[in-house]
TITORSE-653763 format. One record per atom (N, C-alpha, C, O): residue number from 1; atom name; residue in one letter; x, y, z. Coordinates in pm, 1 decimal. Example, Ala and Ser with C-alpha at 12.3 -4.5 7.8 and 13.67 -1.06 7.14 Angstrom:
<sites>
+-----+-------+--------+----------+----------+----------+
! num ! atome ! residu !        X !        Y !        Z !
+-----+-------+--------+----------+----------+----------+
!   1 !     N !      a !   1319.0 !   -569.0 !    780.0 !
!   1 !    CA !      a !   1230.0 !   -450.0 !    780.0 !
!   1 !     C !      a !   1320.0 !   -330.0 !    780.0 !
!   1 !     O !      a !   1423.6 !   -331.9 !    846.5 !
!   2 !     N !      s !   1285.0 !   -225.0 !    708.0 !
!   2 !    CA !      s !   1367.0 !   -106.0 !    714.0 !
!   2 !     C !      s !   1290.0 !      3.0 !    787.0 !
!   2 !     O !      s !   1340.9 !    113.8 !    803.9 !
+-----+-------+--------+----------+----------+----------+
</sites>
This chain:
<sites>
+-----+-------+--------+----------+----------+----------+
! num ! atome ! residu !        X !        Y !        Z !
+-----+-------+--------+----------+----------+----------+
!   1 !     N !      m ! -11344.2 !   8500.8 !   9113.6 !
!   1 !    CA !      m ! -11240.7 !   8467.2 !   9040.3 !
!   1 !     C !      m ! -11093.9 !   8428.7 !   9071.4 !
!   1 !     O !      m ! -11008.9 !   8497.9 !   9127.4 !
!   2 !     N !      r ! -11084.7 !   8321.4 !   9030.0 !
!   2 !    CA !      r ! -10918.2 !   8249.1 !   9089.2 !
!   2 !     C !      r ! -10784.6 !   8276.9 !   8996.9 !
!   2 !     O !      r ! -10781.9 !   8193.0 !   8906.8 !
!   3 !     N !      y ! -10702.2 !   8343.6 !   8991.9 !
!   3 !    CA !      y ! -10629.3 !   8326.3 !   8913.5 !
!   3 !     C !      y ! -10553.9 !   8224.7 !   8900.9 !
!   3 !     O !      y ! -10521.2 !   8158.9 !   8999.6 !
!   4 !     N !      g ! -10499.0 !   8183.5 !   8733.8 !
!   4 !    CA !      g ! -10467.9 !   8078.1 !   8730.0 !
!   4 !     C !      g ! -10517.5 !   7997.3 !   8649.2 !
!   4 !     O !      g ! -10461.1 !   7922.7 !   8569.1 !
!   5 !     N !      d ! -10684.5 !   8021.5 !   8682.7 !
!   5 !    CA !      d ! -10809.4 !   7924.3 !   8647.3 !
!   5 !     C !      d ! -10757.5 !   7902.8 !   8446.3 !
!   5 !     O !      d ! -10763.9 !   7999.8 !   8370.7 !
!   6 !     N !      g ! -10717.3 !   7780.1 !   8403.8 !
!   6 !    CA !      g ! -10751.0 !   7762.9 !   8231.7 !
!   6 !     C !      g ! -10631.0 !   7785.1 !   8239.8 !
!   6 !     O !      g ! -10603.9 !   7759.0 !   8122.6 !
!   7 !     N !      g ! -10525.8 !   7815.6 !   8288.7 !
!   7 !    CA !      g ! -10425.3 !   7849.1 !   8293.9 !
!   7 !     C !      g ! -10265.1 !   7652.7 !   8192.6 !
!   7 !     O !      g ! -10296.9 !   7535.3 !   8211.4 !
!   8 !     N !      v ! -10177.0 !   7677.8 !   8138.0 !
!   8 !    CA !      v ! -10122.0 !   7561.2 !   8105.0 !
!   8 !     C !      v ! -10064.6 !   7488.4 !   8214.5 !
!   8 !     O !      v ! -10035.8 !   7370.7 !   8193.1 !
!   9 !     N !      g ! -10040.1 !   7543.1 !   8341.8 !
!   9 !    CA !      g !  -9972.0 !   7463.5 !   8452.3 !
!   9 !     C !      g !  -9786.0 !   7468.1 !   8428.2 !
!   9 !     O !      g !  -9707.6 !   7527.7 !   8354.4 !
!  10 !     N !      w !  -9778.6 !   7364.0 !   8542.4 !
!  10 !    CA !      w !  -9599.3 !   7369.7 !   8523.9 !
!  10 !     C !      w !  -9563.0 !   7231.8 !   8381.8 !
!  10 !     O !      w !  -9464.1 !   7212.5 !   8311.1 !
!  11 !     N !      g !  -9651.0 !   7185.9 !   8388.8 !
!  11 !    CA !      g !  -9598.7 !   7100.9 !   8237.7 !
!  11 !     C !      g !  -9595.6 !   7174.9 !   8119.9 !
!  11 !     O !      g !  -9531.3 !   7153.5 !   8017.1 !
!  12 !     N !      g !  -9676.8 !   7268.9 !   8149.0 !
!  12 !    CA !      g !  -9678.4 !   7376.4 !   7954.6 !
!  12 !     C !      g !  -9551.3 !   7450.8 !   8009.1 !
!  12 !     O !      g !  -9455.2 !   7450.5 !   7932.2 !
!  13 !     N !      w !  -9538.8 !   7501.6 !   8105.3 !
!  13 !    CA !      w !  -9444.9 !   7596.5 !   8118.4 !
!  13 !     C !      w !  -9295.2 !   7461.8 !   8077.9 !
!  13 !     O !      w !  -9226.5 !   7487.3 !   7979.1 !
!  14 !     N !      l !  -9274.4 !   7380.9 !   8129.4 !
!  14 !    CA !      l !  -9163.6 !   7324.9 !   8106.0 !
!  14 !     C !      l !  -9134.8 !   7314.1 !   7962.0 !
!  14 !     O !      l !  -9023.4 !   7333.0 !   7912.9 !
!  15 !     N !      v !  -9276.5 !   7272.3 !   7875.6 !
!  15 !    CA !      v !  -9300.7 !   7240.7 !   7780.8 !
!  15 !     C !      v !  -9203.6 !   7314.7 !   7669.3 !
!  15 !     O !      v !  -9124.3 !   7270.6 !   7586.1 !
!  16 !     N !      m !  -9267.1 !   7511.1 !   7723.9 !
!  16 !    CA !      m !  -9225.3 !   7604.6 !   7642.8 !
!  16 !     C !      m !  -9052.8 !   7638.1 !   7640.5 !
!  16 !     O !      m !  -8979.9 !   7673.5 !   7547.9 !
!  17 !     N !      v !  -9025.1 !   7610.5 !   7782.4 !
!  17 !    CA !      v !  -8890.7 !   7580.6 !   7814.9 !
!  17 !     C !      v !  -8819.1 !   7542.5 !   7716.8 !
!  17 !     O !      v !  -8754.1 !   7607.7 !   7635.1 !
!  18 !     N !      v !  -8836.7 !   7419.6 !   7731.3 !
!  18 !    CA !      v !  -8811.9 !   7315.5 !   7626.8 !
!  18 !     C !      v !  -8799.0 !   7331.2 !   7476.5 !
!  18 !     O !      v !  -8727.1 !   7261.2 !   7405.2 !
!  19 !     N !      m !  -8860.4 !   7410.1 !   7444.7 !
!  19 !    CA !      m !  -8913.0 !   7470.2 !   7282.8 !
!  19 !     C !      m !  -8833.1 !   7539.2 !   7290.1 !
!  19 !     O !      m !  -8741.9 !   7519.8 !   7209.7 !
!  20 !     N !      m !  -8821.3 !   7631.6 !   7365.6 !
!  20 !    CA !      m !  -8744.6 !   7740.9 !   7352.6 !
!  20 !     C !      m !  -8627.9 !   7730.3 !   7316.4 !
!  20 !     O !      m !  -8576.1 !   7792.1 !   7223.4 !
!  21 !     N !      v !  -8566.8 !   7635.7 !   7400.5 !
!  21 !    CA !      v !  -8402.0 !   7575.9 !   7411.6 !
!  21 !     C !      v !  -8369.1 !   7533.6 !   7256.1 !
!  21 !     O !      v !  -8277.0 !   7572.9 !   7184.6 !
!  22 !     N !      v !  -8480.9 !   7435.1 !   7225.8 !
!  22 !    CA !      v !  -8472.3 !   7340.3 !   7108.9 !
!  22 !     C !      v !  -8477.8 !   7444.4 !   6978.2 !
!  22 !     O !      v !  -8417.3 !   7400.8 !   6880.3 !
!  23 !     N !      f !  -8541.4 !   7576.3 !   6961.0 !
!  23 !    CA !      f !  -8485.7 !   7670.1 !   6894.4 !
!  23 !     C !      f !  -8456.2 !   7757.8 !   6888.7 !
!  23 !     O !      f !  -8504.8 !   7827.0 !   6799.3 !
!  24 !     N !      w !  -8350.6 !   7820.1 !   6984.8 !
!  24 !    CA !      w !  -8216.0 !   7885.4 !   6969.6 !
!  24 !     C !      w !  -8111.6 !   7751.5 !   6972.3 !
!  24 !     O !      w !  -8004.0 !   7781.7 !   6920.7 !
!  25 !     N !      g !  -8115.1 !   7659.9 !   7003.3 !
!  25 !    CA !      g !  -8017.5 !   7558.3 !   6923.2 !
!  25 !     C !      g !  -8002.0 !   7558.1 !   6788.2 !
!  25 !     O !      g !  -7899.8 !   7566.0 !   6720.0 !
!  26 !     N !      a !  -8155.1 !   7544.8 !   6748.4 !
!  26 !    CA !      a !  -8146.4 !   7532.4 !   6602.6 !
!  26 !     C !      a !  -8081.9 !   7627.8 !   6524.2 !
!  26 !     O !      a !  -7985.5 !   7606.9 !   6450.4 !
!  27 !     N !      v !  -8163.6 !   7778.0 !   6551.5 !
!  27 !    CA !      v !  -8122.4 !   7913.8 !   6509.9 !
!  27 !     C !      v !  -7929.8 !   7900.9 !   6526.0 !
!  27 !     O !      v !  -7854.5 !   7925.2 !   6431.7 !
!  28 !     N !      a !  -7892.6 !   7867.2 !   6635.9 !
!  28 !    CA !      a !  -7726.4 !   7874.8 !   6624.5 !
!  28 !     C !      a !  -7652.6 !   7761.4 !   6567.4 !
!  28 !     O !      a !  -7530.7 !   7744.6 !   6564.4 !
!  29 !     N !      w !  -7774.2 !   7664.4 !   6509.4 !
!  29 !    CA !      w !  -7704.6 !   7546.2 !   6437.1 !
!  29 !     C !      w !  -7731.8 !   7583.1 !   6295.9 !
!  29 !     O !      w !  -7648.0 !   7551.1 !   6211.6 !
!  30 !     N !      v !  -7790.9 !   7618.2 !   6276.3 !
!  30 !    CA !      v !  -7797.4 !   7680.9 !   6099.4 !
!  30 !     C !      v !  -7689.0 !   7815.2 !   6060.3 !
!  30 !     O !      v !  -7624.2 !   7827.8 !   5956.4 !
!  31 !     N !      i !  -7692.8 !   7899.6 !   6167.1 !
!  31 !    CA !      i !  -7549.5 !   7983.9 !   6186.7 !
!  31 !     C !      i !  -7426.6 !   7957.4 !   6130.3 !
!  31 !     O !      i !  -7372.9 !   8009.1 !   6032.4 !
!  32 !     N !      v !  -7371.2 !   7829.3 !   6239.2 !
!  32 !    CA !      v !  -7284.6 !   7776.4 !   6230.0 !
!  32 !     C !      v !  -7275.9 !   7694.8 !   6088.2 !
!  32 !     O !      v !  -7172.8 !   7703.3 !   6021.4 !
!  33 !     N !      t !  -7372.5 !   7625.7 !   6049.6 !
!  33 !    CA !      t !  -7349.8 !   7556.5 !   5937.4 !
!  33 !     C !      t !  -7358.9 !   7689.6 !   5833.1 !
!  33 !     O !      t !  -7364.6 !   7657.9 !   5714.3 !
!  34 !     N !      l !  -7359.9 !   7756.7 !   5846.8 !
!  34 !    CA !      l !  -7398.6 !   7843.0 !   5723.9 !
!  34 !     C !      l !  -7266.6 !   7888.6 !   5713.8 !
!  34 !     O !      l !  -7216.5 !   7891.9 !   5601.4 !
!  35 !     N !      i !  -7195.7 !   7927.3 !   5819.1 !
!  35 !    CA !      i !  -7076.4 !   8016.2 !   5835.3 !
!  35 !     C !      i !  -6938.8 !   7935.1 !   5760.1 !
!  35 !     O !      i !  -6849.6 !   7978.3 !   5687.1 !
!  36 !     N !      r !  -6966.4 !   7805.5 !   5812.1 !
!  36 !    CA !      r !  -6905.3 !   7721.6 !   5772.0 !
!  36 !     C !      r !  -6881.8 !   7640.1 !   5651.1 !
!  36 !     O !      r !  -6783.5 !   7567.4 !   5637.3 !
!  37 !     N !      h !  -6979.1 !   7655.5 !   5561.1 !
!  37 !    CA !      h !  -6975.6 !   7602.0 !   5428.4 !
!  37 !     C !      h !  -6986.4 !   7740.1 !   5335.1 !
!  37 !     O !      h !  -6988.9 !   7730.1 !   5212.4 !
!  38 !     N !      s !  -6992.1 !   7859.8 !   5396.7 !
!  38 !    CA !      s !  -6946.7 !   7982.4 !   5289.5 !
!  38 !     C !      s !  -6794.9 !   8000.2 !   5277.6 !
!  38 !     O !      s !  -6690.4 !   8000.4 !   5342.7 !
!  39 !     N !      s !  -6848.2 !   8015.5 !   5150.6 !
!  39 !    CA !      s !  -6693.8 !   8029.5 !   5068.4 !
!  39 !     C !      s !  -6609.5 !   8131.4 !   5147.1 !
!  39 !     O !      s !  -6645.0 !   8247.6 !   5167.1 !
!  40 !     N !      s !  -6488.5 !   8073.7 !   5192.1 !
!  40 !    CA !      s !  -6422.1 !   8250.7 !   5265.7 !
!  40 !     C !      s !  -6269.5 !   8271.1 !   5119.8 !
!  40 !     O !      s !  -6268.3 !   8203.7 !   5016.9 !
!  41 !     N !      p !  -6177.1 !   8362.7 !   5150.9 !
!  41 !    CA !      p !  -6150.4 !   8379.2 !   5068.7 !
!  41 !     C !      p !  -5973.9 !   8288.0 !   5063.3 !
!  41 !     O !      p !  -5892.5 !   8294.7 !   4971.1 !
!  42 !     N !      g !  -5961.8 !   8217.9 !   5180.3 !
!  42 !    CA !      g !  -5846.7 !   8141.3 !   5193.6 !
!  42 !     C !      g !  -5903.9 !   8021.8 !   5214.2 !
!  42 !     O !      g !  -5837.2 !   7941.3 !   5279.1 !
!  43 !     N !      q !  -6042.2 !   7978.7 !   5164.6 !
!  43 !    CA !      q !  -6040.0 !   7849.3 !   5129.5 !
!  43 !     C !      q !  -6007.4 !   7794.1 !   4987.3 !
!  43 !     O !      q !  -6005.1 !   7876.3 !   4895.7 !
!  44 !     N !      l !  -5989.4 !   7701.0 !   4967.8 !
!  44 !    CA !      l !  -5892.2 !   7615.9 !   4855.4 !
!  44 !     C !      l !  -6031.4 !   7550.5 !   4789.5 !
!  44 !     O !      l !  -6100.6 !   7465.9 !   4846.1 !
!  45 !     N !      p !  -6055.3 !   7603.2 !   4668.2 !
!  45 !    CA !      p !  -6153.4 !   7479.0 !   4554.1 !
!  45 !     C !      p !  -6104.4 !   7375.8 !   4535.6 !
!  45 !     O !      p !  -5984.2 !   7356.4 !   4517.8 !
!  46 !     N !      a !  -6224.0 !   7263.6 !   4537.6 !
!  46 !    CA !      a !  -6229.3 !   7125.8 !   4499.3 !
!  46 !     C !      a !  -6138.9 !   7100.8 !   4418.6 !
!  46 !     O !      a !  -6091.1 !   7195.7 !   4356.5 !
!  47 !     N !      q !  -6087.5 !   6963.9 !   4394.9 !
!  47 !    CA !      q !  -6028.3 !   6958.3 !   4272.8 !
!  47 !     C !      q !  -6071.1 !   6803.6 !   4235.0 !
!  47 !     O !      q !  -6098.8 !   6710.0 !   4310.0 !
!  48 !     N !      p !  -6067.1 !   6810.3 !   4105.9 !
!  48 !    CA !      p !  -6076.4 !   6638.9 !   4021.2 !
!  48 !     C !      p !  -6008.3 !   6507.9 !   4105.1 !
!  48 !     O !      p !  -5886.3 !   6496.8 !   4092.8 !
!  49 !     N !      g !  -6051.9 !   6445.8 !   4157.6 !
!  49 !    CA !      g !  -6004.1 !   6318.3 !   4300.4 !
!  49 !     C !      g !  -6035.2 !   6326.9 !   4391.8 !
!  49 !     O !      g !  -5996.6 !   6251.8 !   4481.3 !
!  50 !     N !      g !  -6119.6 !   6423.6 !   4409.0 !
!  50 !    CA !      g !  -6170.7 !   6480.3 !   4591.8 !
!  50 !     C !      g !  -6068.1 !   6553.7 !   4669.1 !
!  50 !     O !      g !  -6080.9 !   6578.7 !   4789.0 !
!  51 !     N !      t !  -5931.7 !   6598.8 !   4573.3 !
!  51 !    CA !      t !  -5851.7 !   6645.3 !   4685.2 !
!  51 !     C !      t !  -5882.3 !   6834.9 !   4659.3 !
!  51 !     O !      t !  -5912.9 !   6865.0 !   4543.9 !
!  52 !     N !      t !  -5874.8 !   6935.0 !   4748.1 !
!  52 !    CA !      t !  -5811.3 !   7027.8 !   4780.2 !
!  52 !     C !      t !  -5685.1 !   7137.8 !   4765.2 !
!  52 !     O !      t !  -5602.1 !   7167.0 !   4851.3 !
!  53 !     N !      g !  -5695.1 !   7181.1 !   4650.6 !
!  53 !    CA !      g !  -5576.1 !   7281.4 !   4678.6 !
!  53 !     C !      g !  -5494.7 !   7219.2 !   4547.4 !
!  53 !     O !      g !  -5521.5 !   7148.5 !   4450.2 !
!  54 !     N !      p !  -5387.3 !   7283.3 !   4599.0 !
!  54 !    CA !      p !  -5248.3 !   7224.6 !   4548.3 !
!  54 !     C !      p !  -5212.4 !   7105.9 !   4563.7 !
!  54 !     O !      p !  -5257.9 !   7068.4 !   4671.8 !
!  55 !     N !      d !  -5126.3 !   6985.1 !   4489.9 !
!  55 !    CA !      d !  -5061.2 !   6878.0 !   4594.5 !
!  55 !     C !      d !  -4964.4 !   6896.5 !   4655.5 !
!  55 !     O !      d !  -4918.8 !   7004.5 !   4693.0 !
!  56 !     N !      a !  -4919.1 !   6780.6 !   4672.9 !
!  56 !    CA !      a !  -4875.3 !   6812.0 !   4811.8 !
!  56 !     C !      a !  -4704.9 !   6811.0 !   4785.0 !
!  56 !     O !      a !  -4626.8 !   6842.1 !   4874.9 !
!  57 !     N !      l !  -4655.6 !   6766.5 !   4634.2 !
!  57 !    CA !      l !  -4533.6 !   6774.0 !   4603.1 !
!  57 !     C !      l !  -4517.1 !   6959.7 !   4532.1 !
!  57 !     O !      l !  -4413.2 !   7002.7 !   4481.9 !
!  58 !     N !      q !  -4640.1 !   7035.7 !   4546.7 !
!  58 !    CA !      q !  -4620.0 !   7208.7 !   4515.6 !
!  58 !     C !      q !  -4622.5 !   7300.1 !   4655.8 !
!  58 !     O !      q !  -4598.8 !   7416.9 !   4686.7 !
!  59 !     N !      i !  -4665.6 !   7177.1 !   4721.9 !
!  59 !    CA !      i !  -4680.6 !   7288.7 !   4833.1 !
!  59 !     C !      i !  -4538.3 !   7254.3 !   4875.2 !
!  59 !     O !      i !  -4498.8 !   7357.6 !   4929.2 !
!  60 !     N !      l !  -4461.4 !   7183.8 !   4878.4 !
!  60 !    CA !      l !  -4323.1 !   7094.8 !   4931.9 !
!  60 !     C !      l !  -4213.7 !   7199.5 !   4888.8 !
!  60 !     O !      l !  -4108.5 !   7226.0 !   4947.0 !
!  61 !     N !      d !  -4283.5 !   7272.0 !   4729.3 !
!  61 !    CA !      d !  -4137.1 !   7353.4 !   4676.9 !
!  61 !     C !      d !  -4175.0 !   7458.0 !   4682.5 !
!  61 !     O !      d !  -4097.1 !   7551.9 !   4666.0 !
!  62 !     N !      e !  -4341.6 !   7482.5 !   4714.4 !
!  62 !    CA !      e !  -4340.4 !   7650.0 !   4790.6 !
!  62 !     C !      e !  -4270.4 !   7676.1 !   4918.4 !
!  62 !     O !      e !  -4205.3 !   7779.3 !   4934.9 !
!  63 !     N !      r !  -4283.7 !   7576.8 !   5017.2 !
!  63 !    CA !      r !  -4202.3 !   7584.9 !   5179.7 !
!  63 !     C !      r !  -4039.3 !   7593.7 !   5144.1 !
!  63 !     O !      r !  -3956.4 !   7682.3 !   5164.8 !
!  64 !     N !      f !  -4032.9 !   7497.5 !   5098.0 !
!  64 !    CA !      f !  -3886.1 !   7494.1 !   5020.1 !
!  64 !     C !      f !  -3824.5 !   7632.6 !   4969.5 !
!  64 !     O !      f !  -3714.4 !   7670.5 !   5009.6 !
!  65 !     N !      a !  -3918.0 !   7721.4 !   4860.1 !
!  65 !    CA !      a !  -3832.0 !   7817.1 !   4785.2 !
!  65 !     C !      a !  -3861.1 !   7946.6 !   4894.3 !
!  65 !     O !      a !  -3789.5 !   8045.6 !   4879.6 !
!  66 !     N !      r !  -3945.7 !   7948.3 !   4983.8 !
!  66 !    CA !      r !  -3981.4 !   8055.1 !   5085.3 !
!  66 !     C !      r !  -3922.8 !   8016.1 !   5208.6 !
!  66 !     O !      r !  -3984.6 !   8046.3 !   5310.6 !
!  67 !     N !      g !  -3790.9 !   7940.8 !   5221.3 !
!  67 !    CA !      g !  -3717.3 !   7898.6 !   5323.3 !
!  67 !     C !      g !  -3741.7 !   7849.2 !   5462.3 !
!  67 !     O !      g !  -3685.8 !   7858.5 !   5571.6 !
!  68 !     N !      e !  -3849.1 !   7792.5 !   5412.4 !
!  68 !    CA !      e !  -3943.3 !   7660.6 !   5539.2 !
!  68 !     C !      e !  -3853.6 !   7595.3 !   5594.3 !
!  68 !     O !      e !  -3838.6 !   7578.9 !   5715.4 !
!  69 !     N !      i !  -3772.5 !   7543.8 !   5485.1 !
!  69 !    CA !      i !  -3770.1 !   7394.5 !   5465.5 !
!  69 !     C !      i !  -3608.5 !   7411.8 !   5464.1 !
!  69 !     O !      i !  -3587.8 !   7527.6 !   5427.6 !
!  70 !     N !      d !  -3475.0 !   7339.8 !   5490.6 !
!  70 !    CA !      d !  -3358.5 !   7358.1 !   5431.5 !
!  70 !     C !      d !  -3330.6 !   7194.6 !   5292.9 !
!  70 !     O !      d !  -3408.6 !   7101.0 !   5275.4 !
!  71 !     N !      e !  -3246.3 !   7210.1 !   5248.8 !
!  71 !    CA !      e !  -3206.6 !   7147.0 !   5138.4 !
!  71 !     C !      e !  -3255.6 !   6978.2 !   5130.9 !
!  71 !     O !      e !  -3323.6 !   6912.6 !   5052.0 !
!  72 !     N !      e !  -3187.4 !   6951.2 !   5247.6 !
!  72 !    CA !      e !  -3198.8 !   6807.5 !   5264.3 !
!  72 !     C !      e !  -3333.1 !   6806.4 !   5311.8 !
!  72 !     O !      e !  -3398.9 !   6746.0 !   5227.1 !
!  73 !     N !      e !  -3405.1 !   6843.0 !   5404.3 !
!  73 !    CA !      e !  -3541.3 !   6813.3 !   5458.2 !
!  73 !     C !      e !  -3660.1 !   6791.6 !   5320.2 !
!  73 !     O !      e !  -3748.3 !   6707.3 !   5304.2 !
!  74 !     N !      y !  -3614.5 !   6910.2 !   5233.2 !
!  74 !    CA !      y !  -3688.1 !   6880.4 !   5095.2 !
!  74 !     C !      y !  -3645.6 !   6834.3 !   5002.0 !
!  74 !     O !      y !  -3694.0 !   6886.9 !   4901.8 !
!  75 !     N !      q !  -3546.9 !   6727.2 !   4972.4 !
!  75 !    CA !      q !  -3529.0 !   6621.2 !   4933.9 !
!  75 !     C !      q !  -3608.5 !   6509.4 !   5009.7 !
!  75 !     O !      q !  -3707.0 !   6457.5 !   4957.1 !
!  76 !     N !      r !  -3554.1 !   6465.0 !   5162.1 !
!  76 !    CA !      r !  -3601.2 !   6343.6 !   5188.7 !
!  76 !     C !      r !  -3715.7 !   6376.1 !   5197.6 !
!  76 !     O !      r !  -3759.2 !   6262.6 !   5217.0 !
!  77 !     N !      r !  -3839.7 !   6464.0 !   5200.6 !
!  77 !    CA !      r !  -3982.1 !   6493.7 !   5188.7 !
!  77 !     C !      r !  -4052.7 !   6431.9 !   5028.7 !
!  77 !     O !      r !  -4155.7 !   6368.0 !   5007.0 !
!  78 !     N !      r !  -3920.0 !   6496.6 !   4914.0 !
!  78 !    CA !      r !  -3971.4 !   6486.3 !   4767.4 !
!  78 !     C !      r !  -3962.6 !   6343.9 !   4796.5 !
!  78 !     O !      r !  -4060.1 !   6269.1 !   4788.8 !
!  79 !     N !      k !  -3823.8 !   6299.6 !   4836.1 !
!  79 !    CA !      k !  -3859.7 !   6122.9 !   4767.6 !
!  79 !     C !      k !  -3975.1 !   6053.5 !   4882.5 !
!  79 !     O !      k !  -3957.6 !   5936.6 !   4848.3 !
!  80 !     N !      v !  -4020.1 !   6049.6 !   4930.5 !
!  80 !    CA !      v !  -4105.3 !   6000.7 !   5027.2 !
!  80 !     C !      v !  -4224.8 !   6037.9 !   4923.3 !
!  80 !     O !      v !  -4273.9 !   5944.0 !   4860.8 !
!  81 !     N !      l !  -4269.1 !   6154.9 !   4903.5 !
!  81 !    CA !      l !  -4385.5 !   6172.8 !   4824.0 !
!  81 !     C !      l !  -4385.7 !   6115.1 !   4701.9 !
!  81 !     O !      l !  -4484.1 !   6064.4 !   4647.9 !
!  82 !     N !      r !  -4275.3 !   6122.4 !   4657.6 !
!  82 !    CA !      r !  -4260.4 !   6019.5 !   4531.6 !
!  82 !     C !      r !  -4276.0 !   5875.1 !   4514.5 !
!  82 !     O !      r !  -4295.1 !   5791.3 !   4426.4 !
!  83 !     N !      g !  -4256.9 !   5887.2 !   4654.4 !
!  83 !    CA !      g !  -4255.9 !   5706.8 !   4609.6 !
!  83 !     C !      g !  -4122.0 !   5649.6 !   4609.8 !
!  83 !     O !      g !  -4108.2 !   5545.8 !   4545.1 !
!  84 !     N !      d !  -3999.5 !   5707.6 !   4683.1 !
!  84 !    CA !      d !  -3857.0 !   5700.8 !   4595.9 !
!  84 !     C !      d !  -3786.3 !   5631.9 !   4744.4 !
!  84 !     O !      d !  -3773.7 !   5695.2 !   4849.3 !
!  85 !     N !      t !  -3747.5 !   5496.4 !   4724.4 !
!  85 !    CA !      t !  -3725.1 !   5428.9 !   4856.4 !
!  85 !     C !      t !  -3583.9 !   5399.2 !   4819.7 !
!  85 !     O !      t !  -3510.9 !   5339.2 !   4898.6 !
+-----+-------+--------+----------+----------+----------+
</sites>
């Protein structure tokens, strides 16, 4: 009896290796997709009109209130957001 008779040979092994890589790649892709689409506490809910979270003027007001920007920067950005020239 010779060892290896009826085996799959190199071609079979190559196919098995490729399929294993494809399988684990698919598992990783599913995990990443689930993590990205899961809702997290910091994620803002979608609002009508396709935007997410508070509008730009509200964010600007909050940044000014926290002291992140000075009054001059606040007024300049507010004019830009409102479309004033």
